N, C-alpha and C positions, 0 to 999 in steps of 0.2 A: 641223381645229382641235386644237392640242396643250395641254393643261393638266395641271400637277403633279397626281399622285393625292392630292389634298389630305385627303380622309378616311381615306386608307390610310397617310399618312406616319408617324403615330406607331405604327401597327401593324408598318409596315416595319422602323422603329428597335428595336420589341421583338424582331422576328423576328432583325435582325442581332445583337442582343445574346444572344438564346436560342441562336443556331447558332454563336455566337463567330467569325463571319464577316460582313462588310460586303459585301452586294450593291448595285448603284446602286439609287435609287429608281425606281419604275415612272412612267410618264406614261400618263395616259389621252388618247386621241385619238379624235375623232368628226366626222362630217361627214353630215349627214341622217340616213339609217336606220342609216349603218355606225358601228362603234366597235370599238376595239381596245385593248389595253394594250401599250405598248412596254416590253419588258424588254431593254435594251441594243439589240441589233440585231435580236432577235426581236420580230415582231408576234404577240401571243398573245391567246387567247380572242377571236378575229373574231366580232362578232355582227352580225346584220340584224334591226333592229326587236326588239332585245331578247333575240333568240335565238342562242346560239352555233352557228355554222355550221362553224367550222374551229377545231381547237385552236391553230395556230400556222401562219406562214410565215417562213421564215428563209432566208438565203443562207449556203452552207457551201462549204468548200474542204478537201478531204481528200486527204493525200498518199499515196505508194505504199504505207505501211503502215496506211492508214486512220486515221492521226491527224488529228485536226481542227485546222486553224490557228487560233489565237486571233484575235480581231477586236477593234480598238480603234476607237472611234467618234471621228473627228476633227472632224466639224462636224454640226449638226442644223439644218435649215432648215424652217420650217412656215409653211404659208398655209390659208385657210380650207378648201380641198378637197385639199390635198396637203402631202406631207412628203418630205424628201430627207434620207438619212444619207450623209455621206462616210466611208467605212471604210479602215481599213489591216487587212491579213490577214497576219500575218506570225508564223513561227515553224519550227524544224527546218530552218533554212537557206534558206527560202521567202519571198519576199515579194510581195503582190498589192496594188493599189490599186483600189478600187471604190466604187460608189455604189448605194444602194437607195432607189427612187422609188416614191412612193405617191399615187396620184391617183384621187380619188372623184367625178370629174365624171360619168362614165357607168359605174355599177357600182364595182367597186374594181380598178384596174389596179396591179400591182407589176412593176416592172422592176429587174433586177439586171444591172449592167454593169462592166467594169473592164478592167484591163490587168495582165499578168505582168511585174512589175520584174526578177525573177529567172527563171532556168530552173525550170520546176517539173513534175515526174512526178506526174501527178494520176491519182487513182482516181475522184474526184467534184469537180465545180465547177459550182454552180448554185443553183437554188431547191428546197427541199423543202417540202412542204405535209403538215400533220399534222391527221388527221381524230380526233376523240375516241373513245374506245374504246366510248362509249355507243351509237355506229352498228351495232355488231356485230350481223349478222342481218338488217340492214335492206337494202332494194333499192337497187341501184347499177346505174346505166348507164354504159358505158364506151363513148367515141367513139374509133375506132381511126384509123391514119394513112391507111387506104384509104377513110374517111368512114362505115364500117359502124359501126352502133350494136349493143352486146352488153348485153343484160339479165343481170345478175348481181347479187350480194349482197356486202356486207362480211361475211367469214367469222365464224361463231359460235364454232366451235373454233379454236385458235390454228393458223394456216395455216403449215406448214414452208417452203413456197416461194411466190412472187410469186402472189397472187391475182387480180392484173389486170396486163397487159402491153401494148406497144404503145399508149400512151394519149396522145392529143392533145386529150382533154376527158373530162368526166365531169359526170352529174347524180345528184343524191339529193336526199332529203327529211329534215327533222329538225324535231320539235315544230312543224309548221304552216308550215314555210318549203321552198320548193322552190329549191334551188341549182343552179347551172350554173358550172362551172369549164372554161376553156381554157388551153392551154399553147402558148408559142411558142419557137423557139429549138433545140428537141431532143425526142426521143421520150422519154416519162416511162413508169414503171411503178411498182406498189405492192408493198410489203412489209408484212407484219403485225409492227409493232415489240413486241408483246407478248412475242414470243420473247425479248427482253431485259429484260423487266418494263418498258418504256416505255408510258406510257398513250395510244398512237396507232398508227394507221395510217398510213404514211409513203408519199407518193408523190414520186418523185425521179427524177433522170436522172444519169448515163447509164444505159441497160439492162445488166445485169450480163452479159448473155450478150456484150456486145462486150468485145474485148480490154482488158484494163488492166494496168499504168499506161498512161497515154497522155502523150507529152512534148509540153509546151507551152514552147517559147524564149521567152526574155525578149523582151518588146514584143508578144508575142500578145494580141490583144484578145477580148473575151467578151461575150456578151448573152444573156439569158434573159428572158422575160416570162409573167406569167399574167394572166387577167381573169376576176373572180368577180362574177356577177351572182345576185340573189336576188328572191323575191316572196312574200309572206304569202299562203297559201291557206286557213289555219284558225287559230282562237285557239291559243296556248301553253297547254300543261296542266302544272299543277305536281302532282307525286306523292310528295313527301317527307314522312314521317312524322315527327312531333316525338318520338316514343317508339321507342328502339332495340329491336329484337325479337331476343331471344336465342334462339339456335338449337343444338341437340347437335351437339358436333365431337369427340365421343369422349373419348380421354385426353388430358392435357397432354403434348406431346412431350418426349423427353430433351433436355437442353440440352447442347451441346458447344462448345468453342472452338478455334480454329485455334492451330497451334504459331507461337510468336514467330520472326519472321524478321528481326528488327532487328539493329542491330550489338550486340556483346557489351555486357552491362552489366546484365541483369535476372535473374541466374540464383538470386538468393537471394530471389526473390518467393515469396509464399504459393501453395499450390495454388489455381487459378481455381475458381470457383462453376461446376462442370461435372461431367457424368458421364464424359466422354472429351476427349481432345485429338485433333485430326485433323492428321496430318502428311503431307506429300508428299515422297516420295523419287524423285530423278529420276536415272536411270542415267547421264545425261551429266554430271551433277555430281561434281566431285572432292571436295566436302565432304559427302556423302551420310551417310557414317558419323557426322561431327560433329552434322549435322542430327537423326538418330536419337537420339544421346546428350543432345542439348540438349531433345529432346521429351520424353524419359523423366525429366528432372529435375522435371517437374511433379508427378509422383507419382501419375499418374492412368492408367487405362487408354488404350491408343492405338487409333485407328483410321487405319490405315496405307493410303495410297494410291500405287501405284507408277507411275512414268512412264517409258514404255520406247519406244525406236525399233522393236525387234523382240522376238519371243518368246523369242530367246536370252538376253536380258538379266535374264529374269524370276527364274532360278535364282539368279542372283549376288545380286541384291536380297534375295531370301529367306534365302540364307546370310547376310546382314548383318543381318537381322531376327532370324534364329534366335539367330545370336551374341550378340545383346544381351538375349536372352531373349524367348521367345513368350508367356509366362504372362500378360503384360498386353496382349497385343494382341487386341482383341475383333472386329476388323473389318479385312478386306482387299480392295481393289480395284485394278484395273489399267487404264491408258488409254494411248493412243497418242500420242506426242510431238508429232506433227503433227496428227492428227485430233481430238484431246482426247476421243476417246470410247473405250469399251470395245469394241475389235475382235474379231470372232469368233476368230480365231487366238490373239489374247493372252488371251482368256477360256480357251479350251481349254488353253492351256499353265499358267496359274495354277491351274485346277482339278486338273489332272494333277500339278503340283507339290506341291500341298497335299496331294492324297491321297497321293503317294509318300512324303511326309515324315510322314504321320499326324497332321498338325496339325488341332485342333479349333477352327476360326476361322470366323465368319461371313463370307462373301463378297458382295460388292455390285458391281454394274454400271451404267454410265450415262455421264454426261459430266462433266468437270472444269471446264468453261468457262462455257457458258450453256445455257439450256433449248434455244436454238436449235439446237444441234448434235445434243443428245439427240432432239428433234423430227424433225430431218432425216434421222437414220439409225435411227429407231426399228424399222424392219423388220428390222435386224441386231442389235436388242437380243437378248442369249442367252435363249433360252427357259427355260433350267434355272436361271438367276440368281434366287437366292432373295428378293432385294431390289434396288432401284435408287436411283440418285442424281442429283441436278441441284445445280448451283450457281446462285447469284443475285448480281448487282450491279446497281444502279440506274443507274449512270453510264457505260453504255457509249458513250452518244451525247453527251451534253452534261452540265454540271456543276451547274446551277442548283438550289437547294433545292426548288423548285416540282415538279422533275423527281423528286427523291427521296421527296417526300411522295406525289406523285401514283402512284408506283410500286406503293404499298402494296396497293391494290385488284388490280393485275395479279399481284402475287405469288400471291393467291387463285386466279386463273385460271390461272397457270402450274401451280400444285399440282393443280388439278382436270384439267388437261390431263396432266400426268405421271401421276397416278392411272389415268387412261383408258388410256394407253399400257402403263402396269405390269400393268393386267389384275388387280389385286387384291393384287398384291405391295407390302409395305411400301415407302415412299419417304423416304430420308434426304435432306434439303434442306442444303446446305451445301459450302464455306464461304459464307456470306452476308457480303460486304463492301461497305463504301461505293463504293470504287474498284476497278475491275479488279486481279486479282493478276497478270496477265500479259497481252500482247497476243494475243488468239487468232487474229487475222487478219493478222499480220504476215508480210510477205514476206521480211523479213532475219532472220537467226537470232539468237537471244538471246546476249548476252555469256557468255563463259565463266566459270564460277564457281570460286573459288580452293579450296584443301583445307582452309580454316578457315572461321570464322565471325565474324571480326573485324570484318568490314564488312557482316556480315548476308549474307542470300541471298534468292533469289526476288524477291518483291515490293520487298524493299529497295533491291535494284539495277534496279528499274524506275522510270523518270522518270515523276512525276506519281501515284504509288501512294498517296500520303498526302494524305488529305482534312483540311483544317484544321479541320473542323467535328468530327473524331473524337471529342474529348473533351467536347463541348458538352453542355449540358443537354437540348436538344431531340433529341439521337440517343438519349438514355435513354428518351424517350416514343415515338421511332421503333422502338425494339427492341420495345416492349410491343405497338404496333400491328402490328408485323412479325409477331410470335409469334400475334396473333390471326389475322392473314391468312394464315398457314401451318398453322392448325389442321388437324390431320388427317394431318400428316408423322409419321413414326416418331421423327425425331430433327431437330434444327435446329443446325447449327454456326455462330456468330457470330465474326467479326473474329478477334483473335489474343490469346495470353495477354497480353502487355504491348508497350510500344514504341509507336511512333506510330501503329500501325493496331490498337493493342491496348485492352484493358478496364480497364487500369490505367494511372496517371500515372506520372511520373518517381520520385515517393516510394513507389511501390507501393499507393497507395490505389486502390479501386476508383472509376472515373469513373462517370458517371451510366448509361451503358450497362452496366457491371459491375454497379452497384447493381441495375438492372431484371433483369439475368440471374441474380444470386444470388436474388432472389425468386422468378423464374420457375423456377430448378432446384430450389428447395425444394417446389415444387408438382408436380414431375413425378410423373405417374401419376394425379393428381387428375382427376375427371370436369370435362370442360371445355365452357363454352358461350361463344360469341362473338355479337357484333351483326352481323345479316344486312343486308347493303347499306347500310353505314354512311356517313355523310357523309364525304368526303375529309379524312384527317386526325384522324379521330375513331374511337374503338373501345373497347370494353368486353370486360372476359374475366372470366367467372366459374368460379371453380375450386372444386370440393365434393369433400370426403372426408368420408363420414359426417356428422356434425353440423358440421364445420368448413367455413365458407363464406368464401373469399377473393374480393374484388372488385379487378381492375385495371383503371383508366381512363387511356386516353391522349388528349391533347389537342394536337394540332400546329397549331391556329389561334392567331391573335393575341390572342383575347379569353377570359377566364375563361369556362368553360362550367358549366352544371348538366345533367348527361346523366341523363335518365329512361330506365330499361330494365324490360323484362318478358319473361317466357318462360322455358322449361325449369324451371318451377316456382319462379322467382325473380321479384322486382319491387322496386324501389326507385329511388333516384336518388344521384347522386354529383357533387360540384363539383370541377372540375379547374382550375388556373391555366393561362395560356397557355404553349404550347410545354413542357408537363411531363406527368408521371404521377403517380397516386396509388395506393396499396394500402391497402384498409380490410377489416376483419375477418380472420379466421386468426389463428393464436398468434402470428406474427411481425409482424403489421402494425402500422405507426405509431398507426393509428387503429382502434377498434371499429366494427362495423357499426352504422349509426344504428338508433334504435328503430323508426323508420318502415319500415325494410327487411323485407320478408316473406320469411322463409326457404322451405325446401322445402315444397310443399304436398302 
């Protein structure tokens, strides 16, 4: 049975306003012990007897460059124990007609079927199942195609490769519920989506060991199905604490911003509130000199990342950097244009060139794309690299704001795993962007860049790189929560100086994210404590320097919240409006700490 999410409609409208972008209202669906929230074509937060057993089920079609076809819901038909969605999946010159059927007569059965209207070179077409990240470390039984059962576990550390393959079924338990899931139509496998800061483990088809892309001529039909059963074996247990526990996270990271990649028009902007500007120089780009000149107009030290196809290109890029003046370059890194990581031969060439030129610049190695590539190539990370780097974007796979918010806790896991791999070396995080800066898994080459910046470069020339929520109030709160999640990093680079992906609006004023970063930048080097295992979308930062105490609190929920916190020698409470952040205490805060706040003990 389908009902509009009545209690949440006002909250949904507030969310649309705060994020500056309207998403369709969700619908609550239930039949017997089963319930889920329909968000467009996604079946989210699937629960049995009040306990969430799956994060989501959705149907996806991805082209040869791993671009996900947009989905339009043409019709919705509901009945007491079932639901049918008529779908059109179209984009990038591809069109499919499909349906998604849900039947709760016996367990929960989901069927995805359809027809290719056009020819389709596909990398993926079918159902995907998302388990929530809370199952990490818990037992998992995998049923293989030869009927064998293998007892395993959801990985605790972020798994670089598939933790389970050759899947036709699986069994697991969560909060007193035993669940059993079977698949039909194809062999499935699992990947750890925390690699991309997604809050899930994803089970999908076709196995990646199979050749792709696969050509489907127009008229090809397809069908996949899954069947979910569950039973309660114990009472559910609630463990949430009403008080946020502050834990020591060292010092506030240095705040950096990315160089502006937008079309010409922001060169008179004031310097961004940051310690450095991070700029990528690609040896393939004819405009690389113009890119470096623009980055220098910010008047801040530069963190320069070289992107090359071979080690032979490094010397030429360093010539360019030296010609523009190395005095303001504080960090250098190098990455392969195809691998997106610091390959050993590239690292050796960079170290040799820097030494030969007598340059005194810090060097960094790692990945410019996602933690995924860093994780999968960690054995090749240069042992003599003094520091490492990773990049973060929450929207590799989907665009919903729930994904952006839920990614925050996974940023903490990603940093924890990066520190593990780094072996005690400092970790620089960034760029952190809402949308990907480039397609790290594309099989077609990027467009050639002109020798000027009239029409921008890099992300500016990538379709779908601009998030319409970039300058919204909610993103300011997201930045505060993200810095809390990434506490322990050496530095964090966010967004760009200005432009549609930047921290300033078209008039040059700081947007909410820029305002948040300005405050956080002013606290660089302060002793930092953050909430441990906070509720999704909630966090508190305490920054202390001598007698100076600043509290920043972020709230990405639809209701005003009063957050109580204690620990690290501090205790108090702070009230935060929906989808916003507040800063109290400290010399530059809008509000002083309330008298009930306890300072250092």
